[in-house]
C-alpha positions as CSV (number, residue, x, y, z in Angstrom):
1,M,94.7,41.1,178.9
2,W,92.2,42.4,176.3
3,P,92.0,45.9,177.8
4,F,95.8,46.3,177.4
5,V,95.6,45.1,173.8
6,V,92.9,47.6,173.0
7,I,94.9,50.4,174.7
8,A,98.0,49.5,172.7
9,V,96.1,49.4,169.4
10,L,94.5,52.8,170.2
11,V,97.8,54.4,171.2
12,T,99.4,53.0,168.0
13,A,96.6,54.3,165.9
14,F,96.8,57.7,167.5
15,C,100.5,57.9,166.9
16,Y,100.1,56.8,163.3
17,I,97.4,59.4,162.6
18,K,99.4,62.2,164.4
19,L,102.6,61.3,162.6
20,S,100.9,60.9,159.2
21,K,99.7,64.5,159.6
22,V,103.2,65.7,160.6
23,Y,104.7,64.0,157.5
24,K,102.5,66.1,155.3
25,Y,104.2,69.3,156.4
26,W,106.5,69.8,153.5
27,D,103.8,68.8,151.0
28,E,101.5,71.5,152.4
29,Q,104.4,74.0,152.2
30,G,105.0,73.2,148.5
31,V,108.6,72.1,149.2
32,A,110.2,69.2,147.5
33,Y,111.2,66.6,150.1
34,E,112.7,63.2,150.7
35,K,110.1,60.6,151.8
36,P,110.6,59.7,155.5
37,V,110.4,56.4,157.3
38,F,107.6,56.3,159.8
39,M,108.7,57.5,163.2
40,L,112.4,57.6,162.3
41,G,112.3,60.2,159.5
42,N,115.0,60.5,156.9
43,L,117.9,59.3,159.1
44,A,116.4,55.8,159.6
45,S,119.3,54.0,157.8
46,S,121.7,55.8,160.1
47,I,119.8,54.8,163.2
48,L,119.5,51.2,162.0
49,R,123.3,51.3,161.2
50,T,123.0,50.4,157.5
51,K,124.1,53.8,156.2
52,S,126.0,56.7,157.6
53,S,124.3,60.1,158.0
54,R,126.9,61.6,155.7
55,D,126.0,59.2,152.9
56,I,122.3,59.9,153.5
57,L,122.7,63.6,153.3
58,A,125.0,63.4,150.3
59,S,122.4,61.3,148.4
60,V,119.7,63.9,149.2
61,Y,122.0,66.7,148.2
62,K,122.7,65.2,144.8
63,K,119.2,64.0,144.2
64,F,117.7,67.5,144.5
65,S,120.4,69.3,142.5
66,D,118.0,71.6,140.8
67,H,116.5,72.9,144.1
68,R,117.8,75.6,146.5
69,Y,116.4,73.7,149.5
70,V,114.9,70.4,150.4
71,G,112.5,69.2,153.1
72,L,113.6,66.4,155.5
73,Y,112.4,65.0,158.8
74,Q,114.5,64.4,161.8
75,F,112.3,61.7,163.4
76,H,109.0,63.6,163.3
77,E,110.4,67.1,163.1
78,P,110.5,69.0,159.8
79,V,114.0,70.2,158.8
80,L,114.9,72.4,155.8
81,L,118.2,71.4,154.1
82,I,119.8,74.4,152.4
83,R,121.7,73.7,149.2
84,D,122.0,77.3,147.8
85,L,125.1,79.2,148.8
86,E,123.4,82.6,148.9
87,L,120.7,81.2,151.2
88,I,123.5,79.8,153.5
89,K,125.0,83.3,153.6
90,Q,121.6,84.9,154.4
91,I,120.9,82.4,157.2
92,T,124.3,82.3,158.9
93,V,125.5,85.9,158.3
94,K,123.1,88.5,156.9
95,D,120.0,87.4,158.9
96,F,121.8,85.7,161.8
97,D,119.6,87.5,164.3
98,V,116.7,85.3,163.0
99,F,118.8,82.0,163.1
100,P,121.2,82.4,166.1
101,D,120.5,79.1,167.9
102,H,121.3,75.4,167.6
103,K,118.6,72.8,168.2
104,T,118.4,72.2,172.0
105,F,118.3,68.5,172.8
106,L,117.5,68.9,176.5
107,P,117.2,71.8,178.9
108,A,119.9,72.7,181.5
109,N,117.6,71.7,184.4
110,V,117.8,68.1,183.1
111,D,121.5,67.9,182.4
112,A,123.4,71.1,183.3
113,L,126.7,70.0,181.9
114,W,125.1,69.5,178.5
115,G,122.5,72.2,178.5
116,K,124.7,75.0,179.8
117,N,127.6,74.6,177.4
118,L,128.3,77.2,174.8
119,F,127.2,75.0,171.9
120,Q,123.8,74.2,173.4
121,M,123.1,77.7,174.9
122,S,120.4,79.7,173.1
123,S,120.1,83.4,172.6
124,K,117.6,83.4,175.5
125,D,120.2,81.6,177.7
126,G,122.8,84.3,176.9
127,W,125.1,82.5,174.5
128,Q,126.4,85.8,173.2
129,S,127.5,86.8,176.7
130,M,129.2,83.5,177.2
131,R,130.9,83.6,173.8
132,A,132.2,87.1,174.6
133,T,133.5,85.8,177.9
134,L,135.3,82.9,176.3
135,S,136.5,84.5,173.1
136,P,139.6,86.2,174.6
137,A,141.0,82.7,175.3
138,F,141.3,82.0,171.6
139,T,142.9,85.2,170.3
140,S,146.3,85.0,168.5
141,S,148.0,86.4,171.6
142,K,146.5,83.8,173.9
143,M,147.4,81.1,171.4
144,K,151.0,82.1,171.6
145,V,150.9,81.6,175.3
146,L,149.2,78.3,175.1
147,Y,151.7,77.2,172.4
148,V,154.3,76.7,175.1
149,L,152.0,74.2,176.8
150,M,151.3,72.5,173.5
151,Q,155.0,72.1,172.8
152,D,155.7,70.3,176.0
153,C,152.9,67.8,175.2
154,T,154.1,67.4,171.7
155,E,157.7,66.7,172.7
156,R,156.6,64.0,175.1
157,F,154.4,62.5,172.5
158,I,157.2,62.3,169.9
159,K,159.7,61.1,172.5
160,H,157.5,58.1,173.2
161,F,158.0,56.8,169.7
162,K,161.6,57.9,169.3
163,N,162.6,55.9,172.4
164,Q,161.5,52.7,170.7
165,N,164.3,53.1,168.2
166,Q,162.4,51.2,165.5
167,S,159.5,51.5,163.2
168,V,156.2,51.6,165.1
169,S,152.8,50.4,163.8
170,I,150.1,52.7,165.2
171,N,146.3,53.0,165.2
172,A,146.3,56.7,164.4
173,K,142.9,57.4,166.1
174,D,144.0,55.8,169.3
175,V,147.4,57.6,169.6
176,F,146.0,61.0,168.5
177,T,143.1,60.8,170.9
178,R,145.7,60.3,173.7
179,F,147.7,63.3,172.3
180,A,144.6,65.5,172.1
181,N,143.6,64.4,175.6
182,D,146.9,65.7,177.0
183,I,146.7,69.0,175.1
184,I,143.2,69.7,176.3
185,G,144.1,68.6,179.8
186,T,146.9,71.1,180.1
187,S,145.3,73.9,178.1
188,A,141.8,73.8,179.5
189,F,142.0,72.0,182.9
190,G,145.5,72.8,184.0
191,I,146.3,69.0,184.3
192,N,149.4,67.4,183.0
193,C,148.8,63.9,181.6
194,N,151.1,61.6,179.7
195,S,148.6,59.3,178.1
196,M,151.1,57.4,175.9
197,E,153.1,56.3,179.0
198,N,150.2,56.1,181.4
199,Q,147.6,54.4,179.2
200,D,144.8,54.1,181.7
201,N,145.0,57.5,183.5
202,E,141.7,58.6,184.8
203,F,141.5,61.8,182.9
204,Y,141.8,59.9,179.6
205,L,139.3,57.2,180.5
206,M,136.7,59.7,181.6
207,G,137.3,61.6,178.4
208,K,136.7,58.4,176.4
209,E,133.5,57.8,178.3
210,A,132.3,61.4,177.8
211,T,132.9,61.4,174.1
212,D,131.7,57.9,173.3
213,F,128.7,58.5,171.0
214,S,128.0,55.0,170.1
215,G,125.7,52.3,171.5
216,F,123.4,53.5,174.3
217,K,124.4,57.1,174.0
218,I,123.2,57.2,170.4
219,L,120.0,55.6,171.6
220,K,119.6,58.5,174.1
221,F,120.0,61.1,171.3
222,A,117.5,59.1,169.2
223,M,115.0,59.0,172.1
224,Y,115.3,62.8,172.6
225,G,114.5,63.2,168.9
226,I,111.5,60.9,169.1
227,S,110.0,61.9,172.5
228,P,111.9,64.6,174.4
229,T,109.0,64.9,176.8
230,I,109.4,61.3,178.0
231,M,113.2,61.7,178.4
232,K,112.7,64.9,180.4
233,I,110.1,63.3,182.6
234,F,112.5,60.5,183.5
235,G,115.5,62.9,183.8
236,I,117.7,60.9,181.4
237,K,121.0,62.7,181.0
238,I,123.6,62.6,178.2
239,F,126.6,62.4,180.5
240,N,126.4,59.6,183.1
241,K,126.8,60.4,186.8
242,K,130.4,59.1,187.0
243,V,131.6,61.4,184.2
244,S,129.7,64.4,185.5
245,S,131.0,63.9,189.0
246,F,134.6,63.5,187.8
247,F,134.7,66.7,185.8
248,R,132.9,68.7,188.5
249,K,135.4,67.5,191.0
250,I,138.3,68.4,188.7
251,I,137.1,72.0,188.2
252,K,136.2,72.6,191.8
253,E,139.5,71.4,193.1
254,T,141.4,73.4,190.5
255,L,139.4,76.6,191.3
256,D,139.8,76.2,195.1
257,Y,143.6,75.4,194.7
258,R,144.2,78.5,192.5
259,K,142.1,80.9,194.6
260,K,143.8,79.9,197.8
261,R,147.3,80.2,196.4
262,N,146.6,83.0,193.9
263,I,148.0,80.8,191.1
264,I,147.9,82.3,187.6
265,R,148.2,79.8,184.7
266,P,147.6,80.9,181.1
267,D,144.7,78.5,180.4
268,M,141.0,78.5,179.9
269,I,140.1,78.1,183.6
270,H,142.2,81.2,184.5
271,L,140.3,83.2,181.9
272,M,136.9,82.1,183.2
273,M,138.1,82.8,186.8
274,E,139.0,86.4,185.7
275,A,135.6,86.8,184.0
276,Q,133.9,85.5,187.2
277,K,135.7,88.1,189.3
278,L,134.7,90.9,186.9
279,Q,131.1,89.7,186.9
280,E,131.0,89.7,190.7
281,S,132.4,93.2,190.8
282,L,129.8,94.5,188.3
283,E,127.0,92.8,190.3
284,E,128.2,94.6,193.4
285,N,128.0,97.9,191.5
286,K,124.6,96.8,190.0
287,T,126.0,97.5,186.4
288,N,125.8,93.9,185.2
289,K,122.2,93.7,184.0
290,H,122.5,91.5,180.9
291,S,125.4,89.2,181.6
292,T,125.0,85.4,181.9
293,E,125.8,84.1,185.4
294,L,129.2,82.4,185.3
295,T,128.9,79.8,188.1
296,D,131.3,77.0,188.9
297,E,128.7,74.7,187.2
298,S,128.7,76.8,184.1
299,M,132.5,76.9,184.0
300,T,132.5,73.1,184.2
301,A,130.1,72.9,181.3
302,Q,132.3,75.1,179.1
303,A,135.5,73.2,180.0
304,L,133.7,69.9,179.3
305,I,132.4,70.9,175.8
306,F,135.8,72.3,175.0
307,F,137.3,68.9,176.0
308,T,134.6,67.0,174.1
309,A,135.2,68.9,170.9
310,G,139.0,68.8,171.2
311,F,139.2,65.1,172.3
312,E,137.1,63.8,169.4
313,T,137.1,66.1,166.5
314,I,140.7,67.2,166.6
315,S,142.0,63.7,167.1
316,S,139.9,62.6,164.1
317,A,141.3,65.5,162.0
318,M,144.9,64.5,163.0
319,S,144.2,60.9,162.1
320,F,142.9,61.7,158.6
321,V,145.6,64.2,157.7
322,V,148.3,61.7,158.8
323,Y,146.6,59.0,156.8
324,E,146.5,61.1,153.6
325,L,150.2,61.9,154.0
326,G,150.9,58.2,154.4
327,V,149.1,57.1,151.2
328,H,150.4,60.1,149.3
329,P,154.2,60.0,149.8
330,D,154.9,62.7,147.2
331,I,152.8,65.2,149.1
332,Q,154.4,64.1,152.4
333,E,157.9,64.6,150.9
334,K,156.9,68.1,149.7
335,L,155.7,69.0,153.1
336,Y,158.8,67.5,154.7
337,Q,161.0,69.7,152.5
338,E,159.1,72.8,153.6
339,I,159.6,71.8,157.2
340,C,163.4,71.3,156.7
341,Q,163.7,74.7,155.0
342,S,161.7,76.5,157.7
343,V,163.1,74.9,160.8
344,I,166.8,75.3,160.9
345,N,169.0,72.7,162.5
346,K,165.9,70.8,163.8
347,E,165.3,73.4,166.5
348,S,161.9,73.5,168.1
349,V,159.5,75.1,165.7
350,T,158.3,78.5,166.9
351,Y,154.8,79.9,166.7
352,E,155.8,82.4,164.1
353,T,157.5,79.8,161.9
354,L,154.5,77.5,162.1
355,S,152.2,80.3,160.9
356,M,154.5,81.0,157.9
357,M,154.4,77.5,156.4
358,K,152.2,77.8,153.4
359,Y,152.2,74.2,152.2
360,L,151.4,73.0,155.7
361,E,148.4,75.3,155.6
362,C,147.3,73.8,152.2
363,V,147.7,70.2,153.5
364,V,145.7,70.7,156.6
365,S,143.0,72.7,154.8
366,E,142.5,70.0,152.1
367,S,142.3,67.3,154.7
368,L,139.6,69.2,156.6
369,R,137.7,69.7,153.3
370,L,137.9,66.0,152.4
371,H,137.2,64.8,156.0
372,S,134.9,67.3,157.7
373,A,134.3,66.9,161.4
374,V,130.6,67.0,161.0
375,A,128.2,66.2,158.2
376,V,125.8,69.0,158.8
377,L,125.7,72.5,160.4
378,D,122.4,73.4,162.1
379,R,120.5,76.6,162.9
380,K,117.1,77.3,164.5
381,C,114.7,80.0,163.5
382,I,113.6,82.2,166.5
383,K,111.1,84.3,164.7
384,P,108.9,84.2,161.6
385,Y,111.0,84.4,158.4
386,T,110.2,84.2,154.7
387,I,112.4,82.7,152.0
388,H,111.3,84.5,148.8
389,P,111.1,82.6,145.5
390,V,113.9,82.8,143.0
391,L,113.4,79.7,140.8
392,S,110.2,79.1,138.7
393,H,109.0,76.2,140.8
394,E,109.3,78.1,144.1
395,K,106.7,80.0,146.1
396,P,107.2,82.1,149.2
397,L,108.2,79.7,152.1
398,H,107.2,81.0,155.5
399,L,109.3,79.6,158.3
400,K,107.8,79.7,161.8
401,E,109.5,80.2,165.1
402,G,111.4,76.9,166.0
403,S,111.9,75.8,162.4
404,L,115.1,73.8,162.0
405,I,117.7,74.4,159.3
406,W,120.5,72.1,158.1
407,I,123.5,73.1,156.0
408,P,125.1,70.0,154.4
409,N,128.7,71.3,154.6
410,D,130.2,67.8,154.0
411,A,128.2,67.3,150.8
412,I,129.0,70.8,149.6
413,Q,132.7,70.2,150.2
414,H,132.4,67.1,148.0
415,D,130.5,68.8,145.2
416,E,132.4,68.6,142.0
417,K,130.8,71.9,140.9
418,Y,132.9,73.6,143.5
419,F,135.8,71.2,143.9
420,P,136.7,69.3,140.7
421,N,137.6,65.6,141.4
422,P,136.4,66.1,144.9
423,E,137.5,62.7,146.3
424,K,141.1,63.4,145.4
425,F,143.5,64.7,148.1
426,D,144.9,67.8,146.5
427,P,146.5,70.4,148.8
428,E,147.1,72.7,145.7
429,R,143.5,73.7,145.8
430,F,144.5,76.0,148.7
431,S,147.7,77.3,147.3
432,N,148.2,81.1,146.7
433,D,147.6,80.5,142.9
434,N,144.3,78.6,143.4
435,K,142.6,79.6,146.7
436,H,140.9,82.5,145.1
437,K,138.9,80.0,143.0
438,I,137.2,78.6,146.2
439,V,133.7,79.9,146.2
440,P,132.6,81.6,149.4
441,F,130.5,79.3,151.7
442,T,131.7,76.1,150.0
443,Y,134.5,75.5,152.5
444,L,133.1,75.4,156.1
445,P,135.3,73.2,158.2
446,F,134.6,75.3,161.3
447,G,131.1,76.5,160.4
448,T,130.4,80.1,159.5
449,G,129.0,83.4,160.8
450,P,128.9,84.6,164.4
451,R,128.3,81.1,165.7
452,N,131.3,79.5,164.0
453,C,133.7,77.3,166.0
454,I,135.3,79.3,168.7
455,G,138.2,77.0,169.0
456,S,139.3,76.9,165.3
457,R,142.6,78.7,166.0
458,F,143.4,76.3,168.8
459,A,142.6,73.2,166.6
460,L,144.7,74.3,163.7
461,L,147.6,75.2,165.9
462,E,147.5,71.8,167.6
463,I,147.3,69.9,164.3
464,K,150.1,71.8,162.6
465,L,152.5,71.6,165.5
466,M,151.9,67.8,165.7
467,L,152.5,67.4,162.0
468,V,155.8,69.3,161.9
469,E,157.2,67.5,165.0
470,L,156.1,64.2,163.6
471,L,157.5,64.6,160.1
472,Q,160.8,66.0,161.4
473,N,161.4,62.6,163.1
474,F,159.4,60.0,161.1
475,E,158.2,59.1,157.7
476,I,154.6,57.9,157.6
477,V,154.0,54.8,155.6
478,P,151.1,52.4,155.0
479,N,151.3,48.8,156.4
480,E,149.3,45.6,155.9
481,K,146.5,46.9,158.1
482,T,146.1,50.2,156.2
483,Q,142.7,50.5,154.4
484,I,143.0,52.0,151.0
485,P,140.5,53.6,150.6
486,L,139.1,54.1,154.1
487,K,135.8,52.5,155.0
488,L,134.1,54.8,157.4
489,S,131.9,53.5,160.2
490,K,128.1,53.3,159.6
491,S,127.4,52.6,163.3
492,N,129.3,55.3,165.0
493,F,128.4,58.9,165.2
494,N,132.0,59.8,164.5
495,A,133.1,59.2,160.9
496,I,136.1,56.9,161.7
497,P,136.7,53.4,160.3
498,D,135.5,50.7,162.7
499,D,138.9,48.9,162.3
500,G,140.9,52.1,163.0
501,I,143.4,54.0,160.8
502,W,146.6,51.9,160.8
503,L,150.0,53.3,159.7
504,T,153.7,52.8,160.4
505,L,156.0,55.5,161.8
506,Q,159.4,54.9,160.3
507,P,162.3,56.7,161.9
508,R,164.1,59.0,159.5
509,V,167.7,58.0,158.7
510,M,169.1,61.3,160.1
511,N,167.8,60.4,163.5
512,N,169.7,57.1,163.7
């Protein structure tokens, strides 16, 4: 018994001494920093579910208002939080070659479906090559092709509620998650789902499982932050075996089916198949020296991260914008009038018409400002870099290879210096008369620089189409379950109220 006690005491003492030294890092660098909690760093309240990470970062951002950057700790790892817009521009654009990567949670040999996706791939892994391969899927011309698939899903979604011939109370997050599932299913995987009618279809259930970042999965991320070595030794993966096997099976069956029958469908899988053919051709001619290998496993990883992003972040964005319209009937009416003037005789809205709706653009942009998908953008330094002093209290800050950078986009988008009355939902901020007032690098809903969100066009198109079709047929109104204001979750990685976002869809008189 005593030997174990002695060993435990010695291990604890060793950890304490080691971490105490780690937590002196920003002191030694002469950087102002927020005092960390032992082992958990500055996000302890988020891990313990007493405060959201957004609120923590917002507090730090405001507290150090006279600094260009602030030191933080993610568990035991130093992180530099950038407040200054010029520095953000330097890191994400001007000196992007120094900061091209995201933090890698785990290597591809531990969890290939996580480690090989575009978001997690590093410059050494060849993310530039993969981005170049996938980018053609998100051009305006490709969006026009995908638009037809989106319309079919949207019409089914709206029809589900119209068929009830009465006002319908909805949990917005639930119904828009189902809608996003169907859009991603058809656009990325070539699968037609109807998740409103078939509530428990396997594709939707697996998607829910893959994107559930609460409970044990949050603990997994926390453990990778505390001790990635232990997690790698035990081979603990982000996606469980059931989810991984399901998506691998979907991709393999789709690839085999299309190859045998020479089927061409305008979606993400087809584009990757074409890239794979080109890659094989170049390899035969020995001209493909620097391209990243596009295997079936890699294709599955890209489709899965696309699904994860679309399933969760787009459905959240839809939920928030519909909520804001519900509690701001004057703004909803103004948008409805624009829709009526743009879409003649209630015909299906075209891609071109949708892109010309200016107030719709303002509404969506303001909702994305007020309700950002993530609280922080991250970058990783891949070679030594010096931030030169500008303010009187600064000295040269030498960043080493592997240094982590955080950009608090959510806090910046709520800074009254850049957005007066920042908690107010005001689409006029983005009108033609006002949008020139928006300071560059203060509005970052899809990130910035070469590593911005590859699917931003897709996301905006999906949100706008849904809004137009929904408002053509329904008025959005609050009900007894609607929270005003919203109380966002402290325990879930995703910033959504624990009790949901409840609203009522009230059929417009003209539809009766």
